[in-house]
C-alpha positions as CSV (number, residue, x, y, z in Angstrom):
1,M,4.2,24.9,-28.7
2,I,5.9,27.7,-27.1
3,E,4.8,30.1,-30.3
4,E,1.1,29.4,-29.9
5,V,1.9,30.5,-26.2
6,Q,3.5,33.7,-26.7
7,S,0.6,34.5,-29.4
8,Q,-2.0,34.2,-27.0
9,V,0.8,35.9,-24.4
10,A,0.3,38.9,-26.9
11,E,-3.1,39.0,-27.3
12,L,-4.1,39.5,-23.5
13,T,-1.6,42.7,-23.6
14,E,-3.0,44.0,-26.4
15,R,-6.5,43.5,-24.6
16,L,-4.9,45.3,-21.0
17,R,-3.5,47.9,-23.4
18,Q,-7.2,48.4,-25.0
19,L,-8.7,48.3,-21.3
20,R,-5.7,51.2,-20.3
21,L,-8.3,53.9,-22.1
22,S,-11.2,52.4,-20.8
23,D,-12.7,54.4,-17.7
24,A,-12.3,52.3,-14.6
25,P,-15.5,49.4,-13.9
26,E,-17.6,49.9,-10.5
27,R,-16.3,46.7,-9.7
28,T,-13.4,46.4,-7.0
29,L,-12.0,43.0,-8.9
30,V,-11.9,42.6,-12.5
31,R,-10.4,39.4,-14.0
32,T,-9.5,38.7,-17.8
33,E,-8.3,35.4,-19.5
34,Q,-7.1,34.2,-22.2
35,P,-7.0,30.7,-23.3
36,L,-3.4,28.7,-23.0
37,P,-2.0,25.0,-24.4
38,M,-1.4,23.2,-21.2
39,I,2.0,23.4,-19.8
40,N,3.9,21.7,-17.2
41,L,3.2,24.6,-13.9
42,F,5.7,22.9,-11.9
43,N,8.5,24.4,-14.4
44,W,6.2,27.2,-15.3
45,L,6.8,28.5,-11.6
46,S,10.3,26.9,-11.5
47,D,11.6,29.4,-14.7
48,Q,10.0,32.9,-13.1
49,T,12.0,35.0,-11.6
50,L,8.7,37.5,-10.3
51,P,8.3,37.5,-6.9
52,E,5.6,35.5,-4.2
53,K,4.8,32.5,-6.1
54,T,1.9,30.2,-5.3
55,Y,0.6,26.8,-6.5
56,W,-2.7,25.3,-5.9
57,Q,-4.2,21.7,-6.6
58,D,-7.2,20.2,-5.4
59,R,-7.3,16.3,-4.3
60,D,-9.0,15.1,-7.7
61,S,-6.8,17.3,-9.4
62,D,-10.0,19.2,-11.3
63,Y,-8.5,22.9,-10.0
64,K,-4.9,23.8,-10.6
65,V,-3.6,27.1,-10.2
66,A,0.1,28.5,-10.5
67,G,0.2,32.4,-9.7
68,L,2.6,34.9,-9.9
69,G,2.3,38.4,-7.0
70,K,-0.9,39.7,-5.3
71,A,-3.0,42.2,-7.2
72,W,-5.0,42.1,-4.1
73,R,-4.7,40.6,-0.6
74,F,-6.1,41.2,3.2
75,E,-3.7,39.7,6.1
76,I,-5.4,38.2,8.8
77,K,-3.9,39.2,12.2
78,D,-5.5,37.1,14.2
79,R,-8.8,35.0,14.4
80,S,-11.1,37.8,15.1
81,E,-10.1,39.3,11.2
82,V,-11.2,36.1,9.0
83,N,-14.7,36.9,8.9
84,T,-14.2,40.4,7.7
85,C,-11.4,39.0,5.2
86,F,-14.1,36.3,3.9
87,Q,-16.5,39.3,3.5
88,Q,-14.4,41.3,1.6
89,V,-13.4,38.4,-0.3
90,N,-17.3,37.3,-1.6
91,A,-18.0,41.2,-2.3
92,M,-15.0,40.5,-5.0
93,L,-16.2,37.3,-6.3
94,D,-18.3,36.1,-9.2
95,K,-19.3,33.3,-10.8
96,T,-15.5,32.6,-12.1
97,T,-12.9,34.2,-9.6
98,R,-11.5,32.2,-7.0
99,C,-9.2,33.5,-4.0
100,L,-6.2,31.9,-2.1
101,G,-5.4,31.8,1.0
102,Y,-3.6,30.3,4.4
103,L,-3.9,30.0,7.9
104,S,-1.2,29.3,10.6
105,F,-2.5,26.9,13.3
106,S,-2.4,29.0,15.8
107,D,-2.8,33.5,16.2
108,S,-0.3,33.2,18.9
109,Q,2.5,35.4,18.3
110,K,5.2,33.0,19.0
111,M,3.8,30.7,16.9
112,I,3.6,32.9,13.6
113,W,6.4,32.9,11.2
114,P,6.9,36.7,10.5
115,A,7.8,36.3,7.1
116,F,4.0,35.0,6.4
117,G,1.6,36.3,9.5
118,Y,-1.2,34.6,10.5
119,G,-2.7,34.6,7.2
120,E,-3.6,36.0,4.4
121,F,-6.3,35.6,1.6
122,F,-5.6,37.0,-2.1
123,F,-5.8,37.1,-5.8
124,P,-2.8,36.7,-8.1
125,V,-1.2,39.1,-10.5
126,I,-0.9,37.1,-13.3
127,E,-2.8,33.3,-13.2
128,V,-2.5,30.2,-15.2
129,V,-5.6,27.6,-14.2
130,Q,-5.9,23.9,-15.3
131,T,-9.3,22.5,-15.2
132,R,-10.7,19.5,-17.0
133,K,-12.2,22.2,-19.4
134,G,-8.3,23.0,-20.1
135,C,-6.2,25.8,-19.6
136,S,-5.8,29.6,-19.3
137,L,-3.9,32.4,-18.6
138,A,-5.6,35.3,-16.5
139,C,-4.7,38.9,-15.2
140,H,-7.1,40.4,-12.0
141,L,-7.1,43.9,-12.2
142,L,-8.6,46.5,-9.8
143,G,-11.8,48.9,-10.2
144,H,-13.4,51.4,-8.6
145,D,-11.7,54.3,-9.6
146,E,-9.2,55.7,-12.3
147,L,-6.1,55.0,-9.9
148,S,-6.2,52.1,-8.9
149,W,-7.5,50.9,-12.7
150,I,-4.5,52.7,-14.5
151,T,-2.3,50.7,-11.7
152,S,-3.1,47.3,-11.8
153,I,-3.0,47.0,-15.0
154,D,0.5,48.5,-15.8
155,R,1.5,45.7,-12.9
156,A,-0.2,43.3,-15.0
157,L,1.4,44.4,-18.3
158,G,5.1,44.7,-16.1
159,Y,4.6,41.1,-15.3
160,L,3.4,39.3,-18.4
161,E,6.9,41.3,-20.2
162,R,8.6,39.4,-17.2
163,V,7.2,36.2,-17.5
164,S,9.3,33.5,-18.9
165,W,7.6,30.9,-21.9
166,T,10.9,29.6,-22.2
167,L,9.8,26.1,-20.1
168,E,13.6,24.8,-20.6
169,E,14.5,22.1,-18.6
170,G,17.3,22.9,-16.5
171,D,20.3,21.0,-14.4
172,T,20.7,21.6,-11.0
173,H,22.4,19.4,-7.9
174,C,22.5,19.9,-4.3
175,L,23.9,18.4,-1.1
176,L,21.9,18.5,2.3
177,G,23.7,17.5,5.5
178,T,22.1,14.9,8.3
179,P,18.3,16.3,9.8
180,E,18.9,17.7,12.8
181,F,15.4,17.4,14.9
182,R,13.4,19.8,17.5
183,P,12.4,18.4,19.6
184,D,15.4,16.0,19.7
185,K,14.7,12.6,21.0
186,A,15.4,12.8,24.4
187,H,13.2,15.8,24.5
188,W,10.7,14.4,22.7
189,D,10.6,11.3,25.5
190,S,10.6,13.9,28.3
191,L,7.4,15.7,26.7
192,I,5.5,12.5,25.8
193,G,5.9,11.8,29.7
194,E,4.5,15.2,30.1
195,T,1.6,14.7,28.0
196,L,0.5,10.9,29.1
197,E,0.4,12.7,32.7
198,G,-1.9,15.1,31.4
199,L,-3.9,12.7,29.7
200,E,-3.8,10.2,33.0
201,S,-5.3,13.5,34.7
202,G,-8.4,13.3,32.3
203,A,-7.5,17.0,31.9
204,L,-6.7,16.0,28.1
205,K,-7.9,13.4,25.7
206,K,-5.7,13.8,23.3
207,V,-2.7,15.9,21.6
208,V,-0.8,16.4,18.6
209,L,2.7,16.8,19.2
210,S,5.4,17.9,16.3
211,R,8.2,18.2,15.2
212,E,10.4,20.0,12.9
213,A,13.6,17.9,11.1
214,R,16.2,21.1,9.5
215,L,18.5,20.0,6.6
216,S,20.9,22.2,5.8
217,L,21.9,22.8,2.5
218,L,25.7,22.2,2.0
219,E,25.9,23.0,-1.6
220,G,24.5,23.5,-5.3
221,Q,21.0,24.5,-5.6
222,L,17.9,22.6,-4.6
223,D,14.6,23.6,-6.6
224,P,11.4,23.0,-4.8
225,W,9.2,23.2,-7.6
226,M,10.7,20.3,-9.3
227,L,10.5,18.2,-5.8
228,L,6.7,19.9,-5.0
229,Y,6.5,17.9,-8.7
230,H,7.7,14.7,-7.5
231,W,5.9,14.9,-4.3
232,Q,2.6,14.9,-5.9
233,L,3.1,11.9,-8.1
234,A,4.3,10.1,-5.1
235,N,1.5,10.6,-3.3
236,P,-1.6,11.2,-5.7
237,R,-5.2,12.3,-4.7
238,S,-3.5,14.7,-2.0
239,Y,-4.0,18.7,-2.0
240,V,-0.8,20.4,-3.7
241,F,0.5,23.6,-2.1
242,A,3.2,26.1,-2.1
243,F,3.2,29.5,-1.0
244,E,6.0,31.8,-1.1
245,S,6.6,35.4,1.0
246,D,7.5,38.6,0.0
247,Q,10.9,37.7,1.8
248,G,11.6,34.4,-0.4
249,S,10.5,32.0,1.8
250,L,8.6,29.1,0.4
251,F,5.9,26.7,2.2
252,F,4.8,23.6,0.7
253,G,3.9,20.2,0.9
254,C,1.4,17.5,-0.3
255,S,-1.5,16.8,2.1
256,P,-4.1,13.8,2.3
257,E,-6.5,15.8,4.6
258,R,-9.0,17.9,3.7
259,L,-10.5,20.2,6.0
260,F,-13.7,20.8,4.1
261,R,-15.4,21.0,0.8
262,R,-17.9,23.4,-0.3
263,V,-20.3,23.3,-2.8
264,D,-23.2,24.9,-2.9
265,R,-24.4,23.9,0.8
266,V,-23.3,20.2,0.7
267,V,-20.5,20.5,2.8
268,Q,-17.9,17.7,3.3
269,T,-15.5,16.7,5.5
270,E,-13.3,13.8,7.2
271,A,-11.5,12.6,10.4
272,L,-7.8,11.7,9.3
273,A,-6.3,10.4,12.1
274,G,-4.4,6.8,13.3
275,T,-1.4,5.7,11.1
276,T,0.7,2.7,10.6
277,R,3.6,2.4,8.1
278,R,3.2,0.7,4.7
279,G,4.5,-2.9,4.0
280,I,7.4,-3.6,2.1
281,D,5.2,-6.0,0.0
282,C,1.3,-6.7,-0.4
283,N,0.7,-9.3,1.8
284,E,2.4,-7.0,4.5
285,D,0.6,-4.0,3.2
286,L,-2.4,-5.6,3.6
287,R,-1.7,-7.2,7.6
288,L,-0.7,-3.5,8.7
289,E,-3.9,-2.3,7.3
290,Q,-5.9,-5.0,9.3
291,R,-4.0,-4.3,12.2
292,L,-4.6,-0.8,11.7
293,L,-8.1,-1.3,11.2
294,N,-8.8,-3.2,14.7
295,D,-6.0,-1.5,16.9
296,S,-8.0,-0.2,19.9
297,K,-5.8,2.6,20.3
298,N,-5.8,4.3,16.5
299,V,-9.2,3.8,16.2
300,H,-10.1,5.7,19.6
301,E,-7.5,8.3,18.3
302,N,-9.8,9.0,14.7
303,R,-12.8,8.6,17.4
304,L,-12.3,11.4,19.0
305,V,-11.9,13.6,15.8
306,L,-14.3,12.2,14.0
307,D,-16.7,13.1,17.5
308,D,-15.5,16.8,17.8
309,I,-15.8,17.1,14.2
310,R,-19.7,15.9,14.2
311,M,-20.9,18.3,17.3
312,R,-19.5,21.2,15.6
313,L,-21.0,20.7,12.4
314,E,-24.4,19.8,14.4
315,S,-25.0,23.8,15.1
316,I,-24.8,24.7,11.4
317,C,-25.7,21.5,9.4
318,S,-30.0,20.3,9.0
319,D,-29.0,17.1,7.6
320,L,-25.9,15.0,9.0
321,E,-24.2,11.8,8.1
322,F,-20.7,9.7,8.2
323,D,-19.6,6.6,7.2
324,R,-20.4,3.6,9.6
325,S,-16.7,2.2,9.2
326,H,-13.3,3.7,8.8
327,S,-11.7,3.2,5.8
328,V,-7.7,3.2,4.6
329,V,-6.0,5.7,3.0
330,K,-2.6,4.8,1.6
331,L,0.2,6.9,1.3
332,K,3.5,6.1,-0.3
333,T,5.1,5.5,2.9
334,I,1.8,5.2,5.4
335,Q,-1.6,4.7,6.2
336,H,-4.1,6.3,7.8
337,L,-7.9,5.7,9.2
338,R,-10.4,7.9,7.6
339,Q,-14.4,8.3,8.0
340,L,-16.2,10.5,6.1
341,I,-18.6,13.2,6.9
342,R,-21.1,15.3,4.9
343,G,-24.1,17.7,5.4
344,V,-26.4,20.0,4.2
345,L,-25.6,23.7,5.5
346,K,-28.8,25.5,7.1
347,D,-29.2,28.8,5.2
348,G,-27.1,31.5,5.7
349,V,-23.6,29.4,7.0
350,S,-20.9,31.1,5.5
351,D,-17.3,29.9,4.5
352,S,-15.8,31.5,7.5
353,Q,-18.1,30.1,10.1
354,I,-17.7,26.5,8.9
355,L,-13.3,26.9,9.0
356,S,-13.9,28.9,12.4
357,L,-15.9,26.0,13.8
358,L,-13.5,23.0,12.4
359,H,-10.1,25.1,12.6
360,P,-7.9,23.4,13.8
361,T,-9.2,19.9,14.4
362,P,-8.8,17.4,16.6
363,A,-6.4,15.9,13.9
364,V,-3.4,18.5,14.5
365,G,-4.4,19.7,18.3
366,G,-5.9,18.0,19.9
367,E,-8.9,17.2,22.4
368,P,-10.4,19.6,24.3
369,R,-9.0,21.7,21.6
370,E,-8.5,24.8,23.4
371,V,-6.9,23.3,26.1
372,A,-4.8,21.2,24.0
373,K,-3.9,24.1,21.8
374,D,-2.7,25.7,25.0
375,F,-0.4,23.0,25.9
376,I,1.1,23.0,22.9
377,E,2.0,26.5,22.7
378,E,3.7,26.4,26.0
379,R,5.6,23.5,25.5
380,E,6.6,22.6,21.6
381,V,10.4,24.2,21.6
382,Y,9.7,25.5,17.7
383,S,7.1,27.9,16.5
384,R,4.6,25.9,14.1
385,G,3.8,28.9,12.0
386,L,1.6,27.5,8.8
387,Y,2.4,23.5,9.6
388,A,-0.9,22.4,10.6
389,G,-2.7,25.5,9.7
390,A,-4.9,25.6,6.5
391,C,-5.1,26.8,3.0
392,G,-7.4,26.6,0.0
393,V,-9.2,28.3,-2.3
394,L,-12.9,30.8,-1.7
395,G,-15.4,30.9,-4.5
396,K,-19.3,31.7,-5.1
397,K,-20.0,28.1,-5.8
398,R,-17.5,26.0,-4.3
399,S,-14.5,26.9,-1.8
400,D,-12.2,23.7,-0.8
401,F,-10.0,23.5,2.1
402,T,-6.8,21.2,3.5
403,V,-4.7,20.9,6.9
404,L,-1.3,22.1,6.1
405,I,0.5,19.0,7.0
406,R,3.4,17.0,5.3
407,S,4.8,20.1,4.6
408,A,8.2,21.7,4.7
409,L,9.7,25.2,4.8
410,L,12.3,26.6,2.3
411,E,14.3,29.6,3.3
412,E,18.2,30.9,4.0
413,Q,19.7,27.4,2.7
414,Q,17.9,25.5,5.1
415,L,15.1,23.2,4.3
416,K,12.6,22.9,7.1
417,V,10.4,19.0,7.1
418,F,7.1,18.9,9.8
419,S,5.5,16.0,11.0
420,G,2.9,15.3,14.0
421,A,2.0,12.7,16.2
422,G,-1.4,12.0,18.1
423,I,-0.7,11.2,21.6
424,V,-3.4,9.3,23.7
425,N,-3.7,7.1,26.5
426,G,-1.2,4.4,25.7
427,S,0.9,6.2,23.4
428,D,4.4,5.0,23.4
429,A,7.4,7.2,22.9
430,R,9.8,5.4,20.5
431,D,6.7,4.3,18.5
432,E,5.5,8.0,17.6
433,W,9.1,9.1,17.2
434,Q,8.7,6.5,14.5
435,E,5.5,7.8,13.1
436,L,7.3,11.0,12.5
437,N,9.6,9.6,10.7
438,N,7.2,7.7,8.5
439,K,5.8,10.9,7.7
440,I,8.8,12.2,6.4
441,G,10.0,9.6,4.4
442,T,8.0,10.3,1.5
443,V,10.0,13.9,0.7
444,L,13.1,12.5,2.4
445,S,13.2,9.5,-0.2
446,L,12.7,11.9,-3.1
447,L,16.0,13.9,-1.5
448,D,18.0,10.5,-1.6
449,P,19.4,9.2,-4.9
450,K,19.8,6.0,-3.4
451,T,15.9,4.9,-3.3
452,C,14.7,7.4,-6.2
453,V,17.2,8.5,-8.5
454,M,16.0,11.3,-10.4
455,D,16.6,12.5,-14.2
456,T,18.1,16.0,-13.7
457,S,16.2,17.0,-16.9
458,N,13.6,17.2,-14.5
459,R,15.7,19.2,-12.2
460,I,15.7,17.1,-8.8
461,G,19.1,17.6,-7.2
462,R,20.5,14.5,-5.6
463,S,21.5,14.3,-1.7
464,H,22.9,13.0,1.2
465,D,21.2,9.3,2.0
466,L,18.5,10.9,4.3
467,S,16.3,7.7,4.7
468,H,18.3,5.8,7.1
469,Q,19.4,9.1,9.0
470,A,16.0,10.5,9.8
471,S,15.1,6.9,11.4
472,Q,18.0,7.1,13.6
473,P,17.1,8.2,17.5
C-alpha cells in the first residue's frame, strides 16, 4: 500500500509544479486533490512532525478529515466577528470544500486560552479526507494574485515533502500522576450551595458548573492521537475532534452532543441534558435507564434546554418539530436524556445566525443564558477555554457542529480533562461530583492498564490506575 500512496503523492506533487507555471486564478481559494488508499488517520497524524494538526469526524462517520497547517485562517477575537468570518468563508466555498473551525465557550478574556484565542476558522494546507465514497489527499491554494498563488503552492510542496507515509506502528510508554481537581471537592460543595441560593431566589433556573482534572506526565510520552483513536472506539456515534495550536497545545475529545446540522435549509439539533451512570450488567443498566426517564430532576433539566432551543429556533424556522418523548443515549460509562429537534429554515438564514442563536446552549451554560454565563465567568476557578465551546465544518450544502464536551487538553507535560454538571433545584453536591467523575470515566479507563490494557503496537501508553482515584473526594 505504501507504494500506491507514494505514487499518488508523486502525481499530486507534479500537478502542483505544473500549476506553479500557470497564472493565478481569480478565485481566492483553489482545492486540488488526488485519490488515496484508505489509511488510519490517527496513525497518520501521530507520525507527522508538521505543525497545527487537525482532526474532525462527524457523528455518523460520513465525513472524516485530518489536516496539517493552515493555508487560510480567520482568527475570531469575539462574538461580533463571527458573522464577518462566516461571510468570508462562504465566499471561498464551492461544492467540494469545507472549512474547519472552533469557538470557545465565552469571549470573556478571563475565560479564553491564549494559545487558541476565542475562535478560528481555516482551510488546512494539506488534508486527507475520508467519506463513504473513498479517500483523497488534497491541498488548499490561494489565488487572486501571483504572489499568493506561488507562495501557497511552494508551501504545499514543502509540506508534501515533509509528510510521513511510513504508517509504522510505534511503542510508547507513559506514567501519569494522580488527578488534581479545580475546583476541589470543598470548593465544589461551596459553589453548589451558592448556586442553589441563586436558584431559590429565582434569578437562575439552571447553571452548568464544570471541573478541570489535571494529570501530570511523570515519565514517557503520551500519544494523544492513539488515545483519541481508542476513545472514539469506546464511544461510537460521537463527534471526534482535535485542534493543535501553533504553540503545540492540543485540544481533543469525543462529544455525543450535536449543536446543529444543516443540510440545505433543513436544520437538526437536540436537547442533551440529564445524566446517570451505566449499569454493571444489562439488568442494572435497564433499571438506571428507566429511572433516568422518570426522574423529575433530570427531566426538568432536559426540558429547560429543549424549551430554550425551541424558542430560539422559532424566529428563524418556518416549520419546527420535536420528539414527543425522551430517548436515551448510551455511552461507555454514562447515559443521557435526549430530545431531537428539526426545522426548515426561513429564506436567507445563515450558519452564523444559527450558531449565534444556539451557542452556548443551556446544556453547557444555563438558563437564563446571559445570567448563567455571567455567574460561571465570575465564580469558576479556572478558564474553560474551548471546553463547552463549539467546533465543526462549514459547507455550501451542509454544515455540522458539535458541542465541545468530553474533552481534554494536552500541554506542557500535563493532561487536563474536563467535565460539567447541570445544577437545578434539587441538585445534590455529592451526586453532581460523582457525575463529573462518571463523565471522565471513559478517558481515564483508557489510561488505566487494569481496566483497558492496550497493545503497545497501537501506541497507547500505560499509566497509574486512575479510575478509582478519580472517584475519591
